[in-house]
N, C-alpha and C positions, 0 to 999 in steps of 0.2 A: 417545549417539545414532547411528546413521548420518546421513553428509551430507543425502542425498537429502531421509533425511524432518524433517532441519531444513529444508530450502531447500522442503517441500508444507504445513509449519506456518508459515510467513514467510510465505508467498503467501496460506494461507487467513486469517493475520490481516491482511494489507492486506487485501482482498478485503473480510472484515470491517468493519474502519474505514473503507472508498470507501463501503460499503454504509450503515453506519450512519449518517456525514454526509450520503451524499444522502438519505436518509429523513426525516434531524430538521431539516435547514436549508434544501435546494436544492431542495423537490421540482418546482417549476413553470418553472426559470429550471435553462435547457440553459446557455446560453456559462458563467455562474459555478460549473456544475456541473463543467461539462468542465475548466476553469480551476483549480480548487482538489483534482479528481481527480487532473490531471497533477502537481500539486504535491507530493499522497502518496506516487504513486508514485515522485515524486524522492526526496524526505525516505528513501523505506523504500529505496531504490537506493544514495542514498548510504549508510547504515545498514548494509546488507548490507557494502558496497565496503568500510568500514571496518572494522567488525568480525567479519564473518562470512568472508571472503574468507583462503585460504590466503596466506600470504605467498609 
């Protein structure tokens, strides 16, 4: 697959995880939701930098 297609799929997967967690657990809690979303983005970013980045 082309690299930009993988990046788009990765971003869509990250967005789906964030939305799923938001609606399942943190519907009316703003600060907890923001903190967890930031944590999810950081985890996805670290996985991207570790496994998908070109050497």
